[in-house]
C-alpha positions in Angstrom: 159.2 -3.8 -203.4 157.8 -0.3 -204.0 154.9 -0.9 -201.7 157.3 -2.2 -199.0 159.5 0.8 -199.3 156.4 3.1 -199.1 155.4 1.3 -195.8 158.9 1.8 -194.4 158.9 5.5 -195.3 155.5 5.9 -193.6 156.7 4.0 -190.6 159.8 6.3 -190.4 157.6 9.4 -190.6 155.4 8.0 -187.8 158.4 7.3 -185.6 159.8 10.7 -186.2 156.4 12.3 -185.4 155.3 10.2 -182.5 158.4 8.3 -181.3 159.0 10.9 -178.7 159.2 8.7 -175.6 162.9 9.1 -175.1 162.8 12.8 -175.8 159.9 13.6 -173.5 161.2 11.3 -170.7 164.4 13.3 -170.9 162.4 16.5 -170.6 160.5 15.1 -167.6 163.4 13.5 -165.7 166.4 15.8 -166.4 167.6 17.3 -163.2 166.9 21.0 -163.1 169.4 21.7 -160.3 172.3 22.3 -162.7 170.4 24.3 -165.3 170.9 28.0 -165.6 167.7 29.9 -164.7 167.9 32.0 -167.8 168.2 29.1 -170.2 164.9 29.2 -172.0 164.8 26.5 -174.7 163.2 27.7 -177.9 161.3 24.8 -179.4 160.6 26.9 -182.5 163.8 25.3 -183.7 162.5 21.8 -182.7 160.5 21.2 -185.9 163.4 20.7 -188.3 164.7 17.2 -187.6 164.4 14.7 -184.8 168.2 14.8 -184.4 168.3 18.5 -184.0 165.4 18.3 -181.6 167.3 16.0 -179.2 170.4 18.1 -179.4 168.6 21.3 -178.5 166.9 19.6 -175.6 170.2 18.2 -174.3 171.8 21.6 -174.5 169.0 23.5 -172.8 167.7 21.0 -170.3 170.9 19.5 -168.7 171.4 18.6 -165.2 161.9 27.2 -157.0 142.8 49.0 -125.4 146.2 47.4 -124.6 149.0 48.6 -122.2 152.1 49.9 -123.8 154.2 47.0 -122.4 152.0 44.5 -124.1 152.2 46.4 -127.4 155.9 46.2 -127.3 156.0 42.6 -126.3 153.6 41.6 -129.0 155.6 43.4 -131.6 158.9 41.7 -131.0 159.9 38.6 -129.1 161.7 39.3 -125.8 165.0 38.1 -127.2 164.8 40.4 -130.2 163.5 43.5 -128.4 167.0 44.4 -127.2 168.3 43.7 -130.7 166.0 46.4 -132.1 166.9 48.8 -129.3 170.6 48.3 -129.4 171.0 49.9 -132.7 168.6 52.8 -132.0 170.1 56.1 -133.0 170.0 59.2 -130.7 168.2 62.3 -131.8 168.9 65.9 -131.0 165.5 67.3 -131.8 161.9 66.3 -132.6 162.4 67.4 -136.2 165.3 65.0 -136.6 163.4 62.2 -134.9 160.3 62.6 -137.1 162.5 62.7 -140.2 164.0 59.3 -139.2 160.5 57.9 -138.7 159.5 59.2 -142.1 162.4 57.4 -143.6 161.4 54.1 -142.0 157.8 54.6 -143.4 159.2 55.0 -146.9 161.2 51.8 -146.4 158.0 50.0 -145.4 156.7 50.5 -149.0 159.7 48.8 -150.6 159.6 45.1 -151.6 163.4 45.2 -151.2 163.2 45.9 -147.4 162.2 43.6 -144.5 159.1 45.7 -144.1 157.8 44.1 -140.9 161.0 44.8 -139.1 161.1 48.4 -140.4 157.5 49.0 -139.1 158.4 47.4 -135.7 161.5 49.6 -135.5 159.4 52.7 -136.2 157.0 51.7 -133.4 159.7 50.9 -130.9 161.6 54.2 -131.5 158.4 56.0 -130.9 157.7 54.0 -127.7 161.2 54.4 -126.4 161.1 58.2 -127.0 157.9 58.4 -125.0 159.3 56.4 -122.2 162.9 57.6 -121.9 164.0 61.1 -120.9 165.0 63.3 -123.8 165.0 66.9 -124.8 161.8 66.4 -126.8 158.4 64.7 -126.6 157.0 62.7 -129.6 154.0 64.6 -131.1 151.0 63.6 -133.1 153.1 63.6 -136.3 155.3 61.0 -134.7 152.3 58.8 -133.9 151.1 59.3 -137.4 154.4 58.0 -138.8 154.1 54.8 -136.7 150.5 54.2 -138.0 151.7 54.9 -141.6 154.5 52.4 -141.2 152.1 49.6 -140.4 149.8 50.9 -143.2 152.6 50.7 -145.8 153.8 47.4 -144.4 150.3 46.0 -144.9 150.1 47.1 -148.5 153.6 45.7 -149.3 152.7 42.4 -147.7 149.6 42.2 -149.9 151.6 43.1 -153.1 154.2 40.5 -152.3 151.6 37.8 -151.8 149.9 38.7 -155.0 153.2 38.5 -156.9 154.2 35.3 -155.1 157.3 37.3 -153.9 159.3 36.5 -150.8 160.3 39.7 -148.9 163.7 40.0 -147.4 164.2 39.3 -143.7 166.8 40.6 -141.3 169.2 38.2 -139.7 168.7 37.8 -136.0 165.4 39.7 -136.1 162.0 38.1 -135.3 158.8 40.2 -135.3 155.6 38.5 -134.4 153.8 39.9 -137.4 153.5 37.7 -140.4 150.5 38.7 -142.5 148.5 41.8 -143.7 145.9 40.8 -141.0 148.6 41.0 -138.3 149.8 44.4 -139.5 146.3 45.8 -139.6 145.6 44.5 -136.1 148.8 46.1 -134.9 147.8 49.5 -136.3 144.3 49.1 -134.7 145.8 48.2 -131.3 148.1 51.3 -131.4 145.1 53.5 -132.3 143.0 52.3 -129.5 145.8 52.7 -126.9 146.6 56.3 -128.0 144.9 58.8 -125.7 143.6 61.3 -128.3 143.8 60.0 -131.9 142.7 62.5 -134.5 140.8 62.1 -137.8 144.0 61.5 -139.8 145.0 58.7 -137.4 141.6 57.0 -137.7 141.6 57.3 -141.5 145.1 55.8 -141.7 143.9 52.7 -139.9 140.6 52.5 -141.9 142.8 52.6 -145.0 145.1 50.0 -143.6 142.1 47.6 -143.3 140.8 48.5 -146.7 144.1 47.6 -148.3 144.7 44.5 -146.3 142.3 42.4 -148.5 141.5 40.1 -145.6 137.9 38.8 -145.0 137.6 40.8 -141.8 138.4 44.1 -143.4 134.9 45.5 -144.2 133.6 44.8 -140.7 136.7 46.1 -139.1 136.5 49.4 -141.1 132.8 49.8 -140.2 133.6 49.3 -136.5 136.2 52.1 -136.7 133.6 54.3 -138.5 131.1 53.7 -135.6 133.8 54.5 -133.1 134.5 57.7 -134.8 130.8 58.7 -134.9 130.6 57.9 -131.2 133.4 60.3 -130.5 132.2 63.9 -130.5 135.6 65.3 -131.3 136.0 63.2 -134.5 133.8 63.6 -137.6 134.3 61.1 -140.5 135.0 62.8 -143.8 135.0 61.8 -147.5 138.2 59.9 -147.2 136.8 57.8 -144.4 133.8 56.7 -146.5 136.0 56.2 -149.6 138.2 53.8 -147.6 135.1 52.0 -146.4 134.0 51.5 -150.0 137.5 50.3 -150.9 137.2 47.7 -148.1 133.9 46.4 -149.5 135.1 46.6 -153.1 138.2 44.4 -152.2 136.0 41.9 -150.4 134.8 38.6 -151.7 131.6 38.7 -149.6 128.3 38.1 -151.5 127.0 41.6 -150.5 130.1 43.5 -151.3 128.8 45.4 -154.3 125.5 46.2 -152.6 127.3 47.6 -149.6 129.7 49.7 -151.8 126.8 51.3 -153.7 124.8 51.8 -150.5 127.7 53.7 -148.9 128.0 55.9 -152.0 124.3 56.7 -152.0 124.5 57.4 -148.3 127.4 59.8 -149.0 125.2 61.5 -151.6 122.4 61.9 -149.1 124.5 63.3 -146.2 126.4 65.7 -148.6 123.1 67.6 -148.9 123.1 68.1 -145.1 124.8 71.4 -144.3 125.8 70.1 -140.9 127.9 67.3 -142.6 130.2 69.4 -144.7 133.0 67.0 -144.4 131.4 64.3 -146.6 131.0 65.0 -150.4 131.5 62.2 -152.9 134.0 62.8 -155.7 135.3 61.0 -158.7 137.5 59.1 -156.3 134.3 57.7 -154.7 132.9 56.8 -158.1 136.1 55.0 -159.0 135.9 53.0 -155.8 132.4 51.9 -156.6 133.4 51.0 -160.2 136.2 48.9 -158.7 133.5 47.1 -156.7 131.7 46.4 -160.0 134.8 45.1 -161.6 135.6 42.8 -158.7 132.0 41.5 -158.6 132.0 40.9 -162.3 135.2 38.8 -162.0 133.5 36.8 -159.3 130.5 36.1 -161.4 132.4 35.0 -164.5 134.6 32.7 -162.4 131.4 30.6 -161.9 131.9 29.8 -165.6 128.1 29.3 -166.2 125.4 31.1 -168.0 124.0 32.7 -164.8 127.4 34.1 -163.9 127.9 35.7 -167.3 124.4 37.2 -167.3 125.1 38.8 -163.9 128.5 40.1 -165.2 126.6 41.7 -168.1 124.3 43.4 -165.6 127.4 44.8 -163.8 128.8 46.0 -167.1 125.5 47.8 -167.9 125.3 49.4 -164.4 128.9 50.5 -164.6 128.3 52.2 -167.9 125.2 53.9 -166.5 127.3 55.2 -163.6 129.9 56.6 -166.0 127.3 58.4 -168.0 125.7 59.7 -164.8 129.1 61.1 -163.7 129.8 62.6 -167.1 126.4 64.3 -167.1 127.1 65.7 -163.6 130.4 67.1 -164.6 129.0 68.7 -167.7 126.3 70.4 -165.7 128.4 71.6 -162.8 131.9 71.9 -164.3 133.1 70.7 -160.9 136.6 69.1 -161.5 135.9 66.8 -158.6 133.4 65.1 -160.8 135.4 64.9 -164.0 135.9 61.2 -165.0 139.6 60.3 -165.2 141.6 57.5 -166.7 140.8 55.3 -163.6 137.1 55.8 -164.2 137.3 54.7 -167.9 139.7 51.8 -167.1 137.4 50.4 -164.4 134.4 50.5 -166.7 136.5 48.8 -169.4 137.6 46.2 -166.8 134.0 45.4 -166.0 133.2 44.9 -169.7 136.3 42.8 -170.2 134.9 40.1 -168.0 131.7 39.5 -170.0 133.3 37.5 -172.9 131.0 38.8 -175.6 131.8 40.6 -178.8 129.4 43.5 -177.9 131.0 44.3 -174.5 134.5 44.0 -176.0 133.5 46.5 -178.6 132.1 48.9 -175.9 135.5 48.6 -174.1 137.2 49.5 -177.3 135.0 52.5 -177.8 135.7 53.7 -174.2 139.4 53.5 -175.0 138.9 55.6 -178.2 136.8 58.1 -176.2 139.4 58.6 -173.5 142.2 58.9 -176.0 140.4 61.7 -177.7 139.8 63.3 -174.3 143.6 63.1 -173.6 144.4 64.6 -177.1 142.0 67.4 -176.4 143.0 68.3 -172.8 146.7 67.1 -172.7 145.9 66.3 -169.1 147.7 63.2 -167.8 144.6 62.4 -165.7 143.1 61.2 -169.1 146.2 59.5 -170.5 145.6 55.7 -171.1 148.0 53.6 -169.0 149.1 50.0 -169.0 145.9 49.1 -167.0 143.7 50.7 -169.6 145.3 48.8 -172.5 145.4 45.6 -170.5 141.7 45.8 -169.8 141.1 45.8 -173.6 143.6 43.0 -174.1 141.7 41.0 -171.5 138.4 41.7 -173.2 139.6 40.4 -176.5 141.3 37.4 -174.9 137.9 36.3 -173.6 136.1 36.9 -176.9 135.8 33.9 -179.1 136.5 35.7 -182.4 138.9 34.9 -185.2 140.1 38.5 -185.0 140.9 38.4 -181.3 144.6 37.5 -181.6 145.3 40.2 -184.2 143.4 42.7 -182.1 145.5 41.8 -179.1 148.8 42.2 -181.1 147.7 45.6 -182.4 146.7 46.8 -178.9 150.0 45.7 -177.4 152.0 47.4 -180.2 150.0 50.6 -179.7 150.6 50.3 -176.0 154.4 50.1 -176.4 154.4 53.0 -178.9 152.5 55.0 -176.2 155.4 54.3 -173.8 153.3 51.9 -171.7 155.0 48.6 -170.9 152.8 45.5 -170.9 152.7 43.8 -167.5 152.2 40.2 -166.4 148.4 40.3 -166.8 148.7 41.8 -170.3 151.0 39.0 -171.5 149.0 36.3 -169.7 145.8 37.6 -171.3 147.5 37.6 -174.7 148.6 34.0 -174.2 145.0 33.1 -173.2 143.8 34.8 -176.4 146.0 32.6 -178.5 144.9 29.5 -176.5 141.3 30.1 -177.5 142.1 30.7 -181.2 141.9 28.1 -183.9 145.3 29.0 -185.4 147.3 25.7 -185.8 150.5 27.6 -185.1 149.4 29.1 -181.9 152.0 27.2 -179.8 154.7 29.1 -181.7 152.9 32.4 -181.2 152.6 31.7 -177.5 156.3 30.8 -177.3 157.2 34.0 -179.0 155.2 36.0 -176.4 156.7 34.2 -173.5 160.2 34.8 -174.8 159.5 38.5 -175.2 158.1 38.6 -171.7 161.1 36.9 -170.2 163.4 39.3 -172.1 161.5 42.3 -170.8 161.7 40.9 -167.3 165.5 40.3 -167.5 166.0 43.9 -168.7 163.7 45.6 -166.2 163.8 43.2 -163.2 160.3 44.5 -162.5 157.9 42.2 -160.6 155.1 43.7 -162.7 156.3 41.8 -165.8 157.6 38.6 -164.2 156.0 35.4 -165.8 154.0 33.6 -163.2 152.9 30.0 -162.8 149.5 31.1 -164.3 151.3 32.4 -167.3 153.1 29.1 -167.9 150.0 27.1 -167.3 148.1 29.2 -169.8 150.9 28.6 -172.3 150.8 24.9 -171.8 147.0 25.0 -172.2 147.4 26.8 -175.5 149.7 24.0 -176.7 147.1 21.4 -175.5 144.4 23.0 -177.6 146.3 22.6 -180.9 144.0 21.2 -183.7 146.4 21.2 -186.6 148.2 18.5 -188.5 150.0 15.6 -186.7 153.3 17.4 -187.2 151.9 20.6 -185.7 150.5 18.7 -182.7 153.9 17.1 -182.2 155.6 20.5 -182.3 153.0 21.9 -179.8 153.7 19.0 -177.4 157.4 19.6 -177.5 156.8 23.3 -176.8 154.5 22.4 -173.9 157.3 20.3 -172.3 159.7 23.1 -172.9 157.4 25.4 -170.9 157.3 22.8 -168.1 161.1 22.5 -167.9 161.5 26.3 -168.0 159.0 26.6 -165.2 160.9 24.0 -163.2 164.2 25.7 -163.8 162.9 29.1 -162.7 164.0 30.0 -159.1 161.1 32.5 -158.6 158.1 30.5 -159.6 157.3 26.8 -159.7 154.8 24.3 -161.1 151.5 23.8 -159.4 148.9 21.0 -159.7 147.3 22.7 -162.7 150.6 22.6 -164.5 150.8 18.8 -164.4 147.1 18.2 -165.0 147.2 20.4 -168.0 150.3 18.7 -169.4 148.7 15.3 -169.0 145.6 16.7 -170.9 147.9 17.9 -173.6 149.2 14.3 -174.1 145.6 13.1 -174.6 145.0 15.6 -177.4 148.4 15.7 -179.0 149.9 12.2 -178.8 148.3 8.9 -180.1 147.5 6.3 -177.6 149.9 3.4 -177.0 152.9 2.5 -175.0 154.8 5.7 -175.7 152.0 7.9 -174.5 151.6 5.7 -171.4 155.2 6.1 -170.6 155.4 9.8 -170.9 152.1 10.4 -169.0 153.2 8.0 -166.2 156.5 10.0 -166.0 154.6 13.3 -165.6 152.3 11.8 -163.1 155.3 10.5 -161.0 156.6 14.1 -160.9 153.2 15.4 -159.7 153.1 12.6 -157.0 156.6 13.4 -155.8 155.8 17.1 -155.5 152.5 16.5 -153.8 150.7 18.1 -156.7 148.1 15.6 -157.6 144.6 17.2 -157.8 141.4 15.5 -158.8 141.6 16.8 -162.3 145.1 15.3 -162.6 143.7 11.8 -162.1 140.7 12.4 -164.3 143.0 13.6 -167.2 145.3 10.7 -166.5 142.5 8.2 -166.9 141.8 9.6 -170.3 145.4 9.1 -171.4 146.3 5.7 -170.0 145.0 2.2 -170.6 143.3 0.6 -167.6 146.3 -1.6 -166.7 148.8 1.2 -166.8 146.3 3.4 -164.9 146.0 0.8 -162.1 149.8 0.6 -161.9 150.2 4.4 -161.8 147.6 4.6 -158.9 149.4 1.8 -157.1 146.3 -0.4 -157.1 143.9 2.4 -156.0 141.7 1.9 -159.1 138.4 0.1 -158.7 137.6 -2.9 -160.9 135.0 -0.9 -162.7 137.7 1.8 -163.6 136.5 4.3 -161.0 138.7 5.8 -158.2 138.2 7.6 -155.0 140.3 10.7 -154.8 140.0 10.8 -151.0 141.7 7.4 -150.8 144.8 8.5 -152.6 147.9 8.9 -150.3 148.0 12.3 -148.6 151.6 12.8 -149.7 150.4 12.9 -153.3 148.0 15.7 -152.7 149.6 17.8 -149.9 150.5 20.8 -152.1 147.6 20.5 -154.7 145.1 23.2 -155.4 142.1 22.9 -153.1 138.8 23.3 -155.0 
């Protein structure tokens, strides 16, 4: 009798731990349409009892060289051109006109404005003022405002894409510019059509290309530089070359770093020519080159192989050498144009943060300590650590496989807040990644706490800089999948992972991607014992991925590790070979239409 009772108790514990099919199917299939977007279920409370678990889930998861005429026509469609003009205000003076253009330029930098329309309005006002009779003639400042409008428009479009943000539009307005590339081309066309553009106009367009982050930008910027050099009335200056370095630094081309450093050394050479007094490299130039090192280092480590990390280490060493060279030059000359600032230190820290070694992480920490002392000594805000500086060190520790990494990250984030610097999306995502790589069996709870704090910060500030992204949630799910604790801890981690999925699905600003579902299926393999229940939950997750067109190759590979062969064949609707292999290319296109393309 006692042995039988013991067996029943053990069976009950097992059911309570692993009998989660109903609970997780509920999480997977509950409609998200009726759920409040601010309802973040806290699975910390899910560990008490199975009954309480289900109740919390039910409560939180109930129910995402061109003529002017052509310029104008290409800016707005013919049906909308009159719409833009109809509301055009009248101006009594050039000063009033330029002031209005300047206002439109400022609106082009706002993510709360339909920036393409505002830039188009700025251009059309300028063109109409040139064409129509008025008591004033637009001047070079007017033209500069138009170029600046497209410049700011380009930068705002880039930011919105990076933040996965949809910019507002204006009802009834249609402007045939859709991307940063379109906006940069628009500025270039205007420049070429203008009879006598000056250096400022050229530099504005070079900068526009450098900030566009499109693959064509370095070559486009270089073509503009050559055009300037062919024009005897225009002499490129330091800004021109700095923008050109920016264009290469922001490029993913294999030779981007080499080009950036070559341009810097060329600036050094021509600065010694008395006839080229307009070009003298400064700390701004150094920072642009260091940014190129940081970008290249990130590209190397994304290879995720030994060669990539070795090349990243070379970038780190070279960036540190450049910093030391710059410090030495400032010490010798006392020229403030060569004094390293916080951007200098942050960029070198950023390069080191990519290397994923304890040594480079320690160097990044030493650089932060050095610049903090410099700020204490000078009181100059040019040396004050900012959120990017702290985030670089958080990123470094998140990539370092050390038991002290999570505690170091917590300490840095606390120091950051005490210094009045608010952690941003990258800071939090790096902190989540740090916990994902730790061996702490309670890391799922730690990650949950971080995400709840992040969401609270976002609700208070409404700042896009702290909004959780799909990457943030995917990293959190990955942290749960890596739990290596007891069966109870694994169960709790799995529940938290599903809570992250549901929260992501409920969010109106971000949505799951193919990595979300493939990572969650991998979590099932690590956190749930094989059997019918795991088959059922994994199949339900896979069905959601299929329906959303988010089945990537890794999704199917992970699914094969979770399901038995018969269930796998059913899930793939007969697309599984007899030997257990499958051809991803043969899967229905509708399953893969929105998946990540590797």
